[in-house]
N, C-alpha and C positions, 0 to 999 in steps of 0.2 A: 592502570590507566583506564578511565571510564570510556564508554562509547563516545565517539565524536560525531555528534549530530551536526549536519551541515548548517551553515548560516543562510536562512532563506532571504530572498529579497524583501526589503521593507514593504513593498507594494503587496506582496502575498500576505504577510502578517497583518497589514492594515485591512485587507479585504476580509479576513477572518474576524478580526476584532470588531470591525464596523457591522458585520452581519450579526454577531452575537449581541451587540448593542441594539440593533434594530429589532431583533427577536424579543429582547428584554422589554422594549417599549410597547410591544403589542399586547392586547388584552389576554391572549392565550400564551403567556410567557413561558409555560413549561411545554415545550415542543416534544413530541414523541421521539423525534430524531435526536434530541438531546437527552434521551433516557429519562424524560420527565423532570429533569433538573432545571432549576432557576438559572437562566443564562448569565445573570450578573455574578453568580458564584463560580463560574467556570473559567479556567485559565488555559490557553493553548500552550502545549509543551511538546518536546520530542519531535521537532520538525524534521521530516525526511522527504526526499525527492520521490516522486511517483514516476515509474517507467512502465511502458506498455509494449507488449509484443503481440503482433498479429500472427496468425497461423503460418503464413509464408515465412515470417521471421523465425518462428520456432523450428521450421523445417529447413532453414537455410544452412545449418551447420555452424553458424556463429551467432547463436541466438542472443547472448548478452551483448555482443557487439552491435546487433541490430536494434536493441531496445531503445525506444524513444522517450526522452524525458518530457512529460506532459503537464507537470504541476507539482504541487506540494501537499503534504498531508500532515496534520497536527493531531495530537491526542488532546482531548478536552476533559478536564476534571478539576476536582478540588484538591486539597492537601492529601486526602486519603484514598480517593477512588477515581479511576478513569471511567467516564460514562459514555463518551462519544468520540467521534473523530470529525474533523473538518478538512475539506479538500479545496484546493484552488486549481485552476487550469490556466495554461498559458495560451492566449489567443494568437491568431495568425499574425497580429501586429506586435506580438511580444509583451502584451499587457497581462498582468496576473489578476484573474477574476475569481470571486468565490464560486464554487461549484455545488457543494452539498455538505450537509451534516449526516452522520450515520451512527446509529447506536446498536447495530446488528452484531452478530457473533464474531465478525472479523475484528471488532474492537478488543474484546477480551483476549482473543487469540494473538493479537498484536502485542499486547502487554506481556503475555506468557512467552512469546517468541523473543521479544527484546530481552527478557530476563535470561532466557537460554543463551542468547548471543553474548550478553554481558558476562556470563560465566565461562565463556570459551577461553582456553589457555592463551591463545594468540592475542587476546585483548591486552594482556600484560606487556607484550613486546612490540606490537605494531598498532598503527592507527586503523581502527575499524569504523567504517561509516555505514550505518544502516540506511537502506533504501527500501521502497516498496516496489515489487515487480508484480505486474498483473497480466494475465492472459485471459481477456474477457471471454473469448469463444469457448474456453475450457473451464470457466469459473475457477481459475486458479489465482490466488493471491499469496505472495510469499515475501518474507523479509529477505532482502538481498544483502548479505553480509559482504560489503565491498572492502577488501583489504589490500594492502600493498603487495602481499605475497600471493594470496589466493582469494577466490570468491566462493561463498557458500550460499545456499538457498534454504530457508526454513519455511515450508508451506504453512499457511494459516488454516484453521478450521472454520468452516467445513472445507475439506479438500476434495478434489475430484477423485473418482474411482482409481484405485491402484496407487494413490499417493498418501503417505502417512504424514498427517499434520504434526508439526512440532519437531520432526526429525531433521537433522542436518544432512543436506544432499550436496554433492558436487554438482555443478550445473550440468555437466555432460550426463550424469546418472539420471537426474530428474527429467531432463529433456528427452533422453532415450526412452524412459518409461512413458512419456506422453506422446511419443512419436505416432503410434497407431491411432490414438484418439484424434490427434491433429490431422492425420491423413484422411480419416473418415469424415471430418468436418470441413476440410479444405475445399472439397468439391461442391459444397452446398452454396448455391447462389440463387439469384432471382428466377432462373430457368428450371431449378430443381423441382421435380414432381413426386419425390419419394416421401414427403412429409404428409401431415394430416390435413 
């Protein structure tokens, strides 16, 4: 059984498609954020929900339960190569809006992580839904393997210190490894005077 990508709302898909069309109509049709590719030759695929964790969520003891769905992410490519990603966000009013294109290192590591996930033995016996989990304060992005029996996290490269990109982690193991980093960052706020 292949990976089961969730069906995104039509509004999210339309936001990505219309932005690709708009970029294609501009004089600088090969945007750096699209890997220098012609937008008209790119197709959105592999839609997955984006979930975000704040540091307080990470330290709460039920980090995955505290994760908030903030939008959708698509991979962009042609028949042979994935060159970029496109993200949407859900506004306070529940609308899906285009957020960004990205052709950085997380794109290639997403492709590699999804292949790792597709090769997991449990894919043969249960429904596995890939998601993206991000902890912005720690620069962590991971494919969240959401299954009916268990969840796994596969961090994307570049990963934060002490985290191995591409490795499969149980959520408790990964979050325990990030605990000290999260504690050291959690106290930083507008009143902090320890920075530069």
